[in-house]
C-alpha positions as CSV (number, residue, x, y, z in Angstrom):
1,M,25.9,-9.4,45.9
2,A,27.0,-12.4,43.8
3,P,30.4,-13.3,43.5
4,D,32.6,-12.6,40.9
5,K,33.0,-14.8,37.9
6,P,36.2,-17.0,38.1
7,D,38.8,-15.6,34.6
8,T,38.0,-19.4,33.7
9,A,34.5,-18.8,32.8
10,P,34.9,-18.6,29.1
11,E,36.5,-22.5,29.3
12,Q,33.3,-23.1,31.8
13,E,31.0,-22.1,29.0
14,V,32.7,-23.8,26.1
15,T,32.0,-27.1,28.3
16,L,28.4,-26.3,28.9
17,R,28.1,-25.9,25.5
18,R,29.7,-29.4,25.2
19,K,27.3,-31.1,27.3
20,F,24.8,-29.2,25.7
21,R,25.0,-30.5,22.7
22,R,24.5,-33.9,24.4
23,A,21.3,-33.0,25.8
24,E,19.8,-31.2,22.6
25,D,17.5,-34.7,22.2
26,R,16.4,-34.6,25.8
27,I,15.3,-31.1,25.5
28,A,13.5,-31.2,22.2
29,A,11.8,-33.9,24.1
30,G,10.8,-31.7,26.7
31,K,9.3,-29.5,24.2
32,A,7.0,-31.7,23.5
33,R,5.6,-32.3,27.0
34,V,3.3,-30.1,25.7
35,E,-0.8,-32.0,26.0
36,E,-1.8,-32.7,23.0
37,P,-5.1,-30.5,21.9
38,Y,-7.1,-33.6,21.9
39,G,-6.1,-35.7,24.7
40,A,-8.0,-38.0,26.3
41,D,-8.5,-36.4,29.4
42,L,-9.8,-33.3,27.7
43,L,-12.2,-35.0,26.0
44,L,-13.8,-37.0,28.6
45,G,-13.9,-33.1,31.0
46,A,-15.6,-32.0,27.8
47,L,-18.1,-34.4,27.3
48,A,-18.9,-34.1,31.5
49,A,-19.0,-30.4,31.3
50,S,-21.5,-30.9,27.7
51,L,-24.1,-32.2,29.9
52,G,-24.1,-29.5,32.6
53,K,-24.9,-27.0,30.0
54,F,-28.3,-28.6,29.2
55,D,-29.3,-26.4,31.8
56,P,-32.1,-24.1,30.4
57,R,-29.9,-21.1,31.7
58,V,-27.1,-21.7,29.8
59,Q,-29.2,-23.1,27.0
60,V,-31.0,-19.3,27.1
61,R,-27.6,-17.5,26.5
62,N,-27.9,-19.0,22.8
63,P,-30.8,-18.5,20.5
64,V,-30.3,-20.7,18.2
65,M,-29.7,-23.6,20.2
66,F,-32.0,-22.4,23.3
67,V,-34.4,-23.5,20.5
68,V,-33.4,-26.5,19.2
69,W,-33.7,-27.3,23.3
70,L,-37.4,-26.3,23.5
71,G,-37.9,-28.3,20.3
72,A,-36.6,-30.9,22.0
73,V,-38.4,-30.7,25.3
74,V,-42.1,-30.6,23.3
75,T,-40.9,-33.5,21.0
76,A,-40.5,-35.7,24.7
77,A,-43.7,-34.4,25.4
78,L,-45.0,-35.9,22.3
79,T,-43.3,-38.9,22.5
80,A,-45.3,-39.8,26.3
81,Y,-48.2,-38.3,25.1
82,P,-48.7,-38.2,20.5
83,G,-52.2,-36.7,21.2
84,L,-51.3,-34.4,23.5
85,F,-52.0,-31.3,20.4
86,G,-54.8,-33.6,19.3
87,P,-55.0,-36.3,16.3
88,S,-51.5,-36.7,15.2
89,S,-50.7,-39.4,12.6
90,A,-46.8,-39.8,13.8
91,S,-45.8,-42.3,16.5
92,A,-44.5,-42.4,19.9
93,A,-41.7,-43.9,18.2
94,Y,-41.4,-41.4,14.9
95,N,-41.6,-38.5,18.2
96,G,-38.8,-40.4,19.9
97,V,-36.4,-40.4,17.7
98,V,-36.6,-36.8,16.6
99,T,-36.1,-35.8,20.3
100,L,-33.4,-38.3,20.3
101,I,-31.7,-36.3,17.3
102,L,-33.0,-32.7,18.4
103,L,-31.1,-33.5,22.0
104,L,-28.0,-34.8,19.2
105,T,-28.0,-31.5,18.8
106,V,-27.7,-29.7,21.3
107,W,-25.3,-31.8,23.1
108,F,-23.1,-31.5,20.0
109,A,-22.9,-27.5,20.7
110,N,-22.1,-28.2,24.0
111,F,-19.6,-30.0,23.6
112,A,-18.0,-28.0,21.3
113,E,-18.0,-24.8,23.8
114,A,-16.5,-27.6,26.2
115,L,-14.1,-28.9,24.1
116,A,-13.2,-25.0,23.4
117,E,-13.5,-24.1,26.5
118,G,-11.5,-27.1,28.6
119,R,-8.2,-26.4,26.7
120,G,-7.2,-22.7,28.0
121,K,-8.5,-24.8,31.8
122,A,-6.1,-27.7,31.1
123,K,-3.4,-24.7,30.7
124,A,-4.2,-22.8,34.2
125,A,-4.5,-26.3,35.5
126,S,-1.1,-27.6,34.7
127,L,0.9,-24.3,36.2
128,R,-1.2,-24.8,39.1
129,R,-0.2,-28.0,39.7
130,T,3.0,-27.5,38.6
131,K,3.7,-24.8,41.3
132,T,1.8,-26.4,44.6
133,E,4.0,-30.2,43.9
134,L,7.3,-28.0,43.8
135,M,10.0,-28.9,46.3
136,A,12.5,-26.1,47.3
137,Q,16.5,-27.0,49.0
138,R,16.6,-23.8,51.1
139,V,20.3,-23.3,52.2
140,L,20.6,-22.6,56.1
141,P,22.7,-19.6,57.3
142,S,25.1,-23.2,58.9
143,G,25.7,-24.1,54.4
144,E,23.6,-27.4,55.5
145,T,20.0,-27.1,53.3
146,E,16.6,-28.3,53.7
147,Q,13.5,-29.6,51.9
148,V,11.0,-27.2,51.5
149,P,7.9,-26.5,49.5
150,A,8.4,-23.9,47.7
151,T,5.4,-21.8,49.0
152,E,6.9,-21.5,52.0
153,L,9.8,-19.8,50.1
154,R,10.6,-16.2,50.8
155,K,12.3,-13.2,49.5
156,E,16.1,-13.3,50.0
157,D,16.1,-17.3,50.9
158,L,18.6,-19.2,48.9
159,V,18.2,-22.6,47.2
160,R,20.5,-25.0,45.3
161,V,19.1,-26.5,42.5
162,E,20.6,-29.7,40.9
163,K,20.9,-30.3,37.6
164,G,17.3,-32.4,36.4
165,E,15.6,-30.2,39.2
166,I,12.9,-27.6,38.6
167,I,13.3,-24.1,39.7
168,P,10.5,-23.2,42.5
169,S,10.3,-19.5,42.7
170,D,11.6,-16.3,40.4
171,G,15.4,-15.4,41.2
172,E,18.6,-14.2,40.5
173,V,21.8,-16.7,40.7
174,A,24.0,-15.9,42.7
175,E,26.6,-18.5,41.9
176,G,27.5,-21.2,39.5
177,V,27.2,-21.5,35.6
178,A,24.1,-23.5,34.1
179,Y,21.7,-24.4,31.0
180,V,18.2,-23.9,32.1
181,D,15.5,-25.3,30.4
182,E,12.6,-22.6,29.8
183,S,10.5,-24.7,27.3
184,A,7.6,-25.6,30.4
185,I,7.1,-21.8,30.5
186,T,8.3,-19.8,27.1
187,G,7.8,-22.6,24.7
188,E,11.3,-22.3,23.7
189,S,12.9,-25.3,23.4
190,A,16.7,-23.6,23.2
191,P,18.0,-23.5,26.7
192,V,19.6,-20.4,27.7
193,L,22.6,-19.9,29.7
194,K,22.4,-18.4,33.7
195,E,25.2,-16.7,35.5
196,P,25.1,-14.0,37.9
197,G,26.0,-10.9,36.9
198,T,23.9,-9.5,34.4
199,D,20.9,-8.4,34.2
200,M,19.9,-10.7,30.9
201,F,21.0,-13.6,32.1
202,S,20.5,-14.2,35.6
203,S,17.7,-13.6,36.4
204,V,15.0,-17.0,36.5
205,T,11.7,-18.1,36.5
206,A,9.9,-20.8,38.8
207,G,8.5,-23.4,36.8
208,T,12.1,-23.7,34.5
209,S,14.8,-26.6,35.2
210,V,18.1,-27.1,35.3
211,I,20.0,-28.8,32.9
212,S,23.7,-28.8,33.5
213,D,25.5,-28.1,36.4
214,Q,23.9,-26.6,39.3
215,L,22.8,-22.8,40.7
216,L,22.9,-21.2,43.6
217,V,19.3,-18.8,43.3
218,R,18.4,-16.0,45.4
219,V,14.7,-16.1,45.9
220,T,13.5,-12.3,44.1
221,V,9.5,-12.4,45.5
222,D,7.3,-13.1,48.5
223,P,4.6,-16.1,48.2
224,G,2.1,-15.3,45.8
225,E,3.8,-12.7,43.8
226,S,5.7,-15.6,41.4
227,F,5.9,-15.8,37.6
228,L,3.8,-18.7,38.1
229,D,1.5,-17.0,40.4
230,R,0.6,-14.3,38.3
231,M,0.4,-16.5,34.7
232,I,-2.4,-18.4,36.7
233,H,-3.8,-15.6,37.8
234,L,-4.0,-14.3,34.2
235,I,-5.6,-17.2,32.8
236,E,-7.9,-17.7,35.2
237,S,-9.1,-14.4,35.1
238,A,-9.6,-13.5,31.4
239,K,-13.0,-12.3,30.8
240,R,-14.3,-14.7,28.0
241,Q,-17.1,-12.2,26.9
242,K,-18.8,-12.2,23.3
243,T,-17.1,-10.1,21.3
244,P,-18.8,-7.1,19.3
245,N,-18.8,-8.5,16.1
246,E,-20.0,-12.1,17.7
247,I,-22.4,-10.4,19.3
248,A,-24.0,-8.8,16.3
249,L,-23.9,-12.0,14.4
250,T,-25.9,-13.4,17.6
251,V,-28.3,-10.6,17.0
252,L,-28.9,-11.4,13.8
253,L,-29.4,-14.8,14.2
254,A,-31.8,-14.6,17.2
255,I,-33.5,-12.6,14.6
256,L,-33.7,-14.6,11.9
257,T,-34.7,-17.4,14.2
258,L,-37.5,-15.8,15.5
259,I,-38.8,-15.1,12.2
260,F,-39.0,-18.9,11.2
261,V,-40.7,-19.3,14.5
262,I,-43.1,-17.3,12.9
263,V,-43.3,-18.8,9.7
264,V,-43.2,-22.5,11.0
265,A,-46.3,-21.3,13.6
266,A,-48.3,-20.0,10.4
267,M,-47.7,-22.8,8.4
268,A,-50.5,-24.5,11.2
269,P,-53.9,-22.7,9.6
270,V,-52.3,-22.5,6.5
271,A,-52.1,-27.0,6.7
272,E,-55.3,-26.7,8.3
273,Y,-56.8,-24.9,5.0
274,L,-55.6,-27.1,2.9
275,H,-57.0,-30.1,4.7
276,A,-53.3,-31.6,4.7
277,R,-52.3,-33.1,8.5
278,I,-49.2,-31.6,9.7
279,N,-47.3,-33.7,13.3
280,I,-46.5,-30.9,15.2
281,A,-42.5,-32.9,15.5
282,D,-42.5,-32.0,12.0
283,L,-43.0,-28.6,12.4
284,I,-40.6,-28.4,14.8
285,A,-38.3,-30.4,12.5
286,L,-38.5,-27.5,9.5
287,L,-38.0,-25.0,12.4
288,V,-34.5,-26.8,13.3
289,A,-33.8,-26.5,9.5
290,L,-34.5,-23.7,8.8
291,I,-32.9,-21.5,11.4
292,P,-29.1,-21.6,11.8
293,T,-28.4,-24.2,13.2
294,T,-24.8,-24.8,12.2
295,I,-22.9,-21.3,13.2
296,G,-25.3,-20.6,15.8
297,A,-23.7,-24.0,17.5
298,L,-20.3,-23.7,16.9
299,L,-20.3,-19.9,17.0
300,S,-19.3,-19.3,20.8
301,A,-16.6,-22.2,21.0
302,I,-15.6,-20.1,17.6
303,G,-14.5,-17.1,19.6
304,I,-13.0,-19.0,22.8
305,A,-10.7,-21.1,20.4
306,G,-9.6,-17.6,19.4
307,I,-8.5,-16.8,22.5
308,D,-7.1,-20.4,23.3
309,R,-4.6,-20.0,20.1
310,T,-3.3,-16.7,21.5
311,V,-3.0,-19.5,25.2
312,R,-1.3,-21.6,23.0
313,F,1.0,-19.1,21.2
314,N,2.2,-18.0,24.9
315,V,-0.2,-15.0,24.4
316,L,-2.6,-14.1,27.3
317,A,-5.7,-12.6,25.4
318,M,-7.5,-10.5,28.6
319,S,-10.8,-11.1,26.2
320,G,-12.1,-11.7,23.2
321,K,-12.3,-8.2,21.9
322,A,-8.4,-7.8,22.0
323,V,-8.0,-11.1,19.7
324,E,-10.8,-10.0,17.3
325,A,-9.3,-6.5,16.8
326,A,-6.6,-7.9,16.2
327,G,-8.3,-8.9,12.9
328,D,-9.3,-6.0,12.1
329,V,-6.2,-4.2,13.0
330,Q,-5.4,-1.6,10.0
331,T,-2.3,0.2,11.4
332,L,0.7,-1.7,12.9
333,L,3.3,0.2,15.4
334,L,6.5,-1.7,15.2
335,D,9.6,-1.1,17.6
336,K,12.8,-0.8,16.2
337,T,14.9,-2.9,18.0
338,G,13.6,-6.6,18.8
339,T,10.4,-6.2,16.4
340,I,12.4,-5.0,13.1
341,T,15.6,-5.5,13.9
342,L,17.5,-8.1,16.5
343,G,17.7,-6.3,19.2
344,N,21.1,-6.6,20.1
345,R,23.3,-4.9,18.0
346,Q,25.3,-7.1,16.0
347,A,29.2,-6.8,14.4
348,T,28.7,-7.0,10.7
349,E,32.2,-5.4,9.7
350,F,36.2,-5.4,10.5
351,T,37.9,-2.1,8.3
352,P,41.2,-1.9,9.0
353,L,43.4,1.6,9.3
354,R,46.5,2.3,6.9
355,D,49.0,-0.1,6.5
356,V,47.1,-2.4,9.0
357,K,46.2,-6.2,7.6
358,A,43.1,-6.7,8.5
359,N,43.8,-10.4,10.0
360,A,45.4,-8.2,12.8
361,L,42.2,-6.1,13.2
362,V,39.9,-9.3,13.3
363,Q,43.2,-11.0,16.5
364,A,42.8,-7.7,18.1
365,A,39.2,-7.6,18.7
366,Y,38.7,-10.4,19.1
367,L,41.3,-10.4,22.3
368,A,40.0,-7.3,23.6
369,S,36.4,-8.6,23.7
370,C,36.9,-12.3,25.3
371,F,36.2,-10.6,29.1
372,D,33.5,-8.7,27.6
373,T,30.3,-10.3,28.7
374,T,28.0,-7.5,26.9
375,P,25.6,-8.9,24.3
376,E,28.1,-6.6,21.6
377,G,30.7,-7.8,23.0
378,R,29.9,-11.1,22.4
379,T,29.1,-10.5,18.9
380,V,32.7,-9.1,18.5
381,V,33.9,-12.4,19.3
382,A,31.9,-14.5,17.1
383,F,32.3,-12.7,14.5
384,A,35.7,-12.3,14.6
385,E,36.0,-16.0,14.9
386,K,34.0,-16.5,12.3
387,L,36.7,-14.9,10.5
388,G,39.7,-17.1,11.7
389,A,40.9,-15.2,15.6
390,R,42.1,-18.0,17.4
391,R,42.2,-18.1,20.9
392,D,45.8,-17.2,22.2
393,P,46.5,-19.6,25.3
394,A,48.1,-16.6,26.6
395,L,44.8,-15.6,27.6
396,D,44.6,-18.1,30.8
397,R,47.3,-15.6,32.8
398,A,45.8,-12.3,31.1
399,R,44.3,-8.9,32.8
400,R,40.8,-7.9,31.5
401,L,39.3,-5.1,31.8
402,D,35.3,-5.4,31.9
403,F,33.2,-2.8,29.9
404,S,32.0,-0.2,31.8
405,A,29.3,3.2,31.1
406,E,32.6,5.6,32.6
407,T,35.5,3.8,30.6
408,R,33.1,3.4,27.3
409,M,35.8,0.4,26.9
410,S,36.6,-3.5,27.6
411,G,40.2,-4.7,26.8
412,T,42.7,-7.2,27.8
413,D,46.5,-6.7,29.5
414,M,48.3,-9.6,27.9
415,P,51.1,-10.6,29.9
416,D,53.7,-10.3,27.4
417,G,52.6,-7.0,27.7
418,R,50.5,-5.9,25.0
419,I,47.9,-3.9,25.8
420,I,44.8,-3.9,23.8
421,R,41.7,-2.0,23.9
422,K,38.3,-1.8,22.0
423,G,35.5,0.6,22.6
424,A,33.8,4.1,21.1
425,V,35.9,6.0,19.2
426,T,36.1,8.8,21.3
427,A,37.2,6.7,24.2
428,V,39.4,4.9,22.5
429,A,40.8,7.8,21.0
430,R,41.5,9.4,24.7
431,H,43.4,6.3,25.8
432,V,45.6,5.8,23.5
433,A,46.2,9.6,24.0
434,E,45.9,10.3,27.6
435,A,48.3,6.3,28.0
436,F,50.9,6.7,25.3
437,G,50.6,9.9,23.9
438,S,49.8,8.8,20.5
439,P,47.6,11.6,18.0
440,E,44.9,10.1,16.5
441,P,44.9,8.7,12.4
442,P,44.1,10.7,10.2
443,D,41.9,8.8,8.5
444,L,40.1,7.2,11.7
445,K,37.1,9.9,12.0
446,E,36.4,9.9,7.7
447,L,35.8,6.1,8.5
448,A,33.7,6.3,12.2
449,N,31.8,9.1,10.4
450,G,31.1,6.7,7.1
451,I,29.8,3.8,9.6
452,A,27.5,5.8,11.6
453,Q,26.0,7.5,8.2
454,R,25.6,4.0,6.9
455,G,23.2,3.9,10.8
456,A,25.9,1.2,12.0
457,T,27.4,2.1,15.6
458,P,31.6,2.5,15.3
459,L,34.3,0.8,17.2
460,A,37.7,1.9,17.6
461,V,40.5,-1.1,18.1
462,S,43.9,-0.4,19.8
463,V,47.0,-2.0,20.3
464,D,49.3,-0.6,22.5
465,G,48.7,3.0,22.3
466,G,48.2,2.9,18.0
467,I,44.4,2.4,16.6
468,V,44.7,-0.5,14.0
469,G,41.1,0.0,13.1
470,V,37.5,0.2,13.2
471,I,34.2,-2.3,14.2
472,A,31.3,-1.5,12.6
473,L,27.9,-2.3,15.2
474,S,24.5,-2.9,13.0
475,D,21.2,-3.3,14.1
476,V,20.7,-6.2,11.9
477,P,16.6,-6.6,10.0
478,K,15.4,-9.7,11.3
479,P,15.6,-12.7,8.8
480,G,12.1,-12.5,7.0
481,I,10.8,-9.5,8.2
482,R,10.9,-7.7,4.6
483,E,8.5,-10.5,3.7
484,R,6.3,-10.6,6.3
485,V,5.9,-6.6,6.4
486,K,5.0,-7.1,2.7
487,Q,2.7,-9.9,3.7
488,L,1.0,-7.2,6.0
489,R,1.2,-4.8,2.9
490,Q,-1.7,-7.5,1.4
491,M,-3.7,-7.7,3.9
492,G,-4.4,-3.4,3.8
493,I,-2.2,-2.6,7.1
494,R,0.3,0.1,7.6
495,T,3.1,-0.5,9.5
496,V,5.0,2.2,11.0
497,M,8.6,1.5,12.6
498,V,8.7,3.4,16.1
499,T,12.9,4.4,17.4
500,G,14.5,6.6,19.1
501,D,17.5,6.5,16.9
502,N,18.3,9.4,14.7
503,P,16.3,10.4,11.3
504,I,19.6,8.9,9.0
505,T,20.2,5.9,11.0
506,A,16.1,5.4,11.5
507,A,15.7,6.0,7.3
508,A,18.5,3.4,6.3
509,I,16.7,0.5,8.4
510,A,13.3,1.9,7.4
511,A,14.5,1.0,4.0
512,E,15.7,-1.9,4.4
513,A,12.7,-3.6,6.4
514,G,10.3,-2.1,3.7
515,V,8.0,-0.7,6.4
516,D,5.1,2.0,4.8
517,D,6.3,4.5,7.3
518,F,9.0,5.8,10.6
519,V,8.9,7.6,13.4
520,A,12.2,8.7,14.8
521,E,14.0,10.3,18.0
522,A,10.3,9.4,18.9
523,K,9.4,9.8,22.8
524,P,6.1,8.8,24.9
525,E,4.3,11.8,23.5
526,A,5.1,11.0,19.8
527,K,3.6,7.4,20.1
528,L,0.4,8.3,22.3
529,Q,0.4,11.3,19.5
530,L,0.3,9.0,17.0
531,I,-2.2,6.3,17.7
532,R,-4.5,9.3,18.4
533,R,-4.1,10.5,15.0
534,E,-4.6,6.9,13.3
535,Q,-7.6,6.3,15.2
536,A,-9.0,9.6,14.2
537,Q,-8.8,8.8,10.4
538,G,-11.2,5.7,11.8
539,R,-7.8,3.4,11.8
540,L,-7.7,0.4,14.4
541,V,-3.9,0.5,15.8
542,A,-1.7,-2.6,17.1
543,M,1.7,-1.5,19.4
544,T,3.7,-3.3,21.6
545,G,5.8,-1.8,25.1
546,D,7.5,-2.9,28.2
547,G,7.4,-0.2,29.9
548,T,6.2,2.2,32.4
549,N,6.3,5.2,30.1
550,D,4.2,2.6,27.3
551,A,1.4,2.1,29.2
552,P,-0.4,5.4,28.0
553,A,-0.2,4.2,24.0
554,L,-0.9,0.5,25.2
555,A,-3.9,1.7,26.9
556,Q,-4.8,4.2,23.9
557,A,-4.3,1.2,21.1
558,D,-7.0,-1.0,20.1
559,V,-4.3,-3.9,20.7
560,G,-1.6,-3.0,23.1
561,L,0.6,-6.1,23.3
562,A,3.3,-6.0,26.3
563,M,5.8,-7.8,27.4
564,H,6.1,-10.4,30.7
565,S,9.0,-8.9,31.1
566,G,7.7,-5.3,31.6
567,T,6.9,-3.5,34.6
568,N,3.4,-3.6,36.3
569,A,1.6,-0.3,34.8
570,A,2.5,-1.7,31.3
571,K,1.0,-5.2,31.3
572,E,-1.7,-3.5,33.3
573,A,-2.5,-1.1,30.5
574,A,-2.3,-3.8,27.2
575,N,-5.0,-5.9,26.5
576,L,-2.6,-9.0,24.9
577,I,0.2,-10.4,27.5
578,D,3.8,-12.1,25.9
579,L,4.4,-14.7,28.2
580,D,7.7,-15.1,25.7
581,S,8.4,-11.3,25.7
582,D,9.2,-11.2,22.0
583,P,7.8,-8.1,20.0
584,T,7.3,-9.7,16.8
585,K,4.5,-11.6,18.4
586,L,2.1,-8.6,17.3
587,I,2.4,-9.6,13.5
588,D,1.3,-13.3,14.6
589,L,-1.5,-12.1,16.3
590,V,-3.0,-9.8,13.6
591,A,-2.9,-13.4,11.6
592,I,-5.0,-15.0,14.6
593,G,-6.8,-12.1,14.8
594,K,-7.9,-12.7,11.1
595,Q,-8.0,-16.2,11.0
596,M,-10.8,-16.0,14.3
597,L,-13.0,-13.6,11.8
598,I,-12.4,-16.0,8.6
599,T,-13.3,-18.6,10.3
600,R,-16.7,-17.7,11.4
601,G,-17.6,-16.0,8.4
602,A,-16.2,-18.6,6.1
603,L,-18.6,-21.3,9.0
604,T,-21.5,-18.4,8.9
605,T,-21.3,-19.2,4.9
606,F,-21.4,-22.7,5.3
607,S,-24.2,-23.2,7.6
608,I,-26.8,-20.6,5.9
609,A,-26.1,-22.4,2.4
610,N,-27.0,-26.1,4.1
611,D,-30.2,-25.1,4.6
612,V,-30.7,-24.6,1.7
613,A,-30.8,-28.3,1.1
614,K,-32.2,-29.3,3.8
615,Y,-35.5,-27.0,2.9
616,F,-35.8,-29.7,0.0
617,A,-35.8,-32.2,1.7
618,I,-38.4,-31.4,4.2
619,I,-41.4,-29.1,2.8
620,P,-42.0,-31.4,0.0
621,A,-42.1,-34.1,2.8
622,M,-44.9,-32.5,4.4
623,F,-46.9,-31.2,1.6
624,I,-46.9,-33.5,-0.9
625,I,-50.1,-35.4,0.3
626,A,-52.4,-32.8,0.2
627,L,-50.2,-30.9,-2.4
628,P,-48.7,-33.6,-4.8
629,G,-47.5,-30.5,-7.3
630,L,-44.6,-30.3,-4.3
631,S,-43.4,-33.5,-5.6
632,A,-41.1,-31.7,-8.5
633,L,-39.5,-29.6,-5.0
634,N,-38.2,-33.5,-4.2
635,V,-35.5,-33.6,-6.5
636,M,-33.4,-35.8,-4.2
637,R,-36.2,-38.4,-4.4
638,L,-36.8,-39.1,-1.0
639,S,-38.4,-42.6,0.1
640,T,-41.2,-40.9,2.4
641,P,-41.8,-38.1,4.0
642,H,-40.5,-39.3,7.2
643,S,-37.3,-40.7,6.2
644,A,-37.3,-37.1,4.5
645,V,-37.5,-35.4,7.4
646,L,-35.5,-37.7,9.5
647,S,-32.4,-37.5,7.2
648,A,-32.6,-34.0,7.1
649,L,-32.4,-33.6,11.1
650,I,-29.7,-36.5,11.0
651,F,-27.9,-34.8,8.5
652,N,-28.0,-31.6,11.0
653,A,-27.3,-33.2,14.1
654,L,-23.6,-35.0,12.1
655,I,-22.3,-31.9,10.4
656,I,-22.0,-30.2,14.1
657,P,-19.6,-32.8,15.0
658,A,-17.9,-33.2,12.0
659,L,-16.8,-29.2,11.8
660,I,-15.5,-29.1,15.4
661,P,-11.7,-29.5,14.3
662,L,-12.4,-26.9,11.5
663,A,-13.8,-24.2,14.2
664,L,-10.9,-24.9,16.9
665,R,-8.1,-25.1,14.7
666,G,-9.8,-22.1,12.0
667,V,-9.8,-21.5,8.3
668,R,-6.2,-21.5,7.3
669,F,-4.9,-18.1,6.7
670,R,-3.8,-16.7,3.9
671,P,-1.9,-12.7,3.4
672,T,-4.3,-11.5,0.8
673,G,-6.7,-9.0,0.9
674,A,-10.2,-9.2,2.0
675,E,-11.8,-8.9,-1.1
676,D,-10.0,-12.2,-2.5
677,T,-10.9,-14.1,1.3
678,F,-14.3,-13.2,0.8
679,Y,-14.5,-14.9,-2.8
680,R,-12.7,-17.7,-1.8
681,N,-15.3,-18.2,1.0
682,L,-17.9,-17.9,-1.3
683,V,-16.3,-20.9,-3.4
684,V,-15.2,-23.4,-1.1
685,Y,-17.6,-22.6,1.9
686,G,-20.8,-21.2,-0.1
687,L,-20.7,-23.7,-3.0
688,G,-19.3,-27.0,-0.9
689,G,-22.2,-25.7,1.9
690,L,-24.8,-25.7,-1.0
691,I,-23.5,-29.5,-2.7
692,A,-22.7,-31.7,1.0
693,P,-26.5,-31.4,2.5
694,F,-27.8,-32.7,-1.0
695,I,-24.9,-35.9,-0.9
696,G,-25.1,-36.2,3.0
697,I,-29.0,-36.0,2.8
698,K,-29.8,-38.3,0.3
699,A,-27.0,-41.1,1.5
700,I,-28.8,-41.3,5.1
701,D,-32.3,-41.7,3.4
702,L,-30.6,-44.4,1.6
703,L,-29.7,-46.0,4.4
704,L,-32.6,-45.6,6.8
705,S,-34.3,-47.0,3.6
706,A,-32.3,-50.2,4.3
707,L,-32.7,-50.6,7.8
708,A,-36.2,-50.0,7.2
């Protein structure tokens, strides 16, 4: 059993908060411990991994780049034996340069994919290092401590964690009060006050660090079952399969590649008929220019980066399909508590009864809530302090009454004899009637009913048997939630608030949040039926959940986001897991999914558009001697046929690494409709993809001519 908190806990908390303010800079620095996305270790690892991807068994998975790889093999053979396929005007040196450029093209594509993969692996490796290096001060029955590896800890072991040390295992605070920095796990820089006796604030997680005082922690898991273990397993077991849209685009690119292979192969007999001698290396260069190598090289990296963005956003995606589906979501089911509202009800109004002064009610509410450790009790204290309540020195000698579900009240018995209570209206009314024989004030019921009709919860406050007023506890909508819902509507997404509240309260919150619809008094069966009804109308549905009763709906939804603090059943049913247990992440995941889709579409548009310029560079260069009329197509006025081919190939290779940061970062997402997004991408990436190669190829040609 955890020891009771001492009556001096409020003073201890104030002291800790002062310590926290002095430690803010250090905590912020802890937030910055996250590795840079393009650190030296990551780049070196990606370079090594990219070389291994030259394996033909790996290359064959990408039809476009496999053709480029085969082209490099053929030109390499021509470098060794220029006359391998008959007489040729190309020298071994020219064939060697073409081979080098083609190999660089493949290597850049490999590097883009390896870099995207490396960031996810780095997260798992970092967590594994944290787990294996952790040491613990295990408390022996004698009271002494021994230093042991964290992996040797067993359930019910007691460990002491002092200031600056890392918590070695998941557990519950058995003794002590301290601030814990959880940024290493959740990414949140704000520390959390941990103390025994409350479910919300007593649990601690392996890998987090104590930044003030010390804690005695009782281990609650056996080896291999901690949150760190589960997180590592989820990252390493997440399947990076191709998404449906990615598969469809890969098939389309394969078909286009096959068509161009046939077209280029047919050019050889045409050239012979025209008495134009064409080098095999030039035909391969033409093929590489015709096929969409840019998007072919970056397609896999875009998909992997989409999943990686969710990991860096502290969400684990079980597959790329879930991230992509989030971008296509048309209906969003949002739980009211924690998603639409702040979660814990907030004190928003103190209303005194007739003939009672407002400041008397404020001070009484403060004194009645000083020892109330519930979230509602804390918010009453904070609101009262804001309105001028002051701490009474006599509180140090006061007798406290903790809130309980049985009494539905909390309170304080002051040393001067005052008896102050706060709680449910009916409970406080019964208290004053039974303990003091006082009647219920005539205006109490009307006042309480008015607060309830506004969607808030009324609490009564009494002093020495007389009810002095009512506190309104409201579900306060999160700041900016109305604007976010409006943005979702602009994207064509319908939002539905789901709550167990009565219809009157639900309607008030829904109107304030601006959602499109709401379901009140919702049970698990109602959620499941709503999802199936939306899906029957052809819509993709997303929802969040954390309980076992949410599991059926999470499994049915196209995008199911489970909280890591939730049950195993919920996490197994979902295809996304939020490590921060923040339900509003679902809204952000929609943006991440849409960004991935927009990035893929934008770079596909750019790739197809910039191929046009390469046609104008290579085709005239190949046939200009046999067909002088084709000189009209040499709009860039490139120097020689060989320099034209090499310039187009070099540009084709260099554009891939130039676009890697954009593929990994993603095209900037704006909450607009699909039509507006399409036209913007067409102008920016279509027109840009058409113009950039003309400039780039001409510049490279001038450079080659100067070096010749």
